[in-house]
N, C-alpha and C positions, 0 to 999 in steps of 0.2 A: 309578398315575398319574405320580407324581413321579420314579421311575426310567424311566419311557419320554423324559419330557421330559429328563431329566439325559442318557440317552444320546444322543438326537437333539441334545442341544445339543453334548455331545462329536463326536458325526460331522459337524455342521455347521463345529465348528469346526477340525477336522483337514480336511475338505474344504476350507476358504477355505485353509489353510496349502497343501496340496498346491498348488491355483490361483493364489497367490500365486507359489510356487517356478517354477512352471511360467511365468508371465508374466515374472519376472526372465530367466529363460534363454530364454526369447525376445527378451527387449533384448539381451542379452548375444549371442544368436545375429545380432542385426538389427547390431550394433554391429560384429561381425567380418564382417557381409558387406559394411557401408559400407568399413572400412580396407581390404578385400580391393579391391573397386572402385576406392577410392583406388589401390593396388598394381599395378594392371594399367593405370589411367591414367597413372599415373607411369610404368610401364614403354612402352607405345605413345609416349606423349611424347618419352621418351629414343630411342625407336627413331624414331622422325618424324624428331628431331633430329639424332640421327646419319645417318640417310639424308641429309637436307638438306644437312649437313658435306660427307658423301661426293660428293654430287652437285657441289656448288658449288668442291670441291677441286680445286686442279691436276694431276690425274692420269690417266694412260692409261683409257679407257672399261673397259679389261680388269679392271688392277689396282682401279677403282670397284666394277666387277661384285661381283669375288671379296671385297672389304670390305662392300660391302651384303650380299651373300650371309651372311659368317661375322658380320656385326652382326646381322642379321635368325637365324641359328642362335642366337645369344646371348641374343637378348631372348625369343626362344620358349621357349628353356630356362628362363631365367628364372620367364616368365610359367606356364608349366609347372609348375614349382618350389614357385612361389606358391597356384597353383591346388589341387595336391597337397596343401599343407599345409593352408589351410583346410580340405579335405573331410576331410582327418585329425582337424583341430579339431572339426570340426562333428561328425563321428562321435563322436569322443570326449564332446562334450557331450551328446549325443543318448544315448548310450548312460548316462552318467551319470544324465540326466532319468530315463531307463526303471527304472534299479535303485532311485532314489529315490522313484519312481512305487511300484515294485513293495513296495518298504522302507514307505511310508506307507500302501498297501493292507492290509500284513499285520499291521501296528501297530493299523491299526482293526479287521481282523478280530478281533484277539487281544485289545483292548481291550469290542469288543461280546461278546466269548464269556463274557471276565471278567465283565461288566455282568449278562449273562444267566444266569449261575450264580449271583451275589451275588442277583437276582432271585426264582433258584429257591429259595435259602437262605432268603432274607425268608419268601417265600409257606411255604416247610415250617413254621418258626419261629410263623408267623402262625396255620396250621391248628392245630400243636401247642397253642399258646396257646388257641384258640377249644373245641377239646379239654378243656385243662385248666377255662374258665370253664363247659364244659357238665358238666362232672365235679361243679364247686364248686356248680352251681345243681340237680343233682340230689341230690346229698347233703344240700343245703339245704333242698329241697324232702322229702326222706326223713325227716330230723328234725322240721320245721314237722309233717308228719303224724302224727310218733309222738308229738308233745307236744300235738296236739291229741286 
C-alpha cells in the first residue's frame, strides 16, 4: 500500500508540474498575442495617419493616389511580416510544448515502470522471506516433535 501511495504521489507531482508548465506557456502565448495586437494597431494607426497626411497635403490627385497605394502596400507588407513572425513564434512555442509534454509522459512512464519493478522485487523478497519463515517453523516443529 505504501508503494502504491508513493506511486500516486509521484504521478500527482509530475502531472502538477506538467500542468504548471502548460499554464506558463499559455500565459506566454497570451502575452505574445497582446504584443501582436499592439503591433497591428500601431501599423493601422500609422497607415491612417499617413493616409490623412497625404489627403491633406498639397499634391495632385494622381500623386496622392499613388502615394496612398504605395503606403498601403508598405503597411500591408509590414502587417503581413508581423503576423507571419507571430505565427512562427506560436508554432515554435507549440512544438516546444508538445516536446515537453511527450518528454514528461515518457519520464512518467519510465518512473512508473521502475516503481512497478521495484514493487515486484519487494514482493519476491517478501515471498522468499515467508518461505524461509515456513521452513524455520517446520524445522522447529520437527525438533519439538523429536524431543517429545
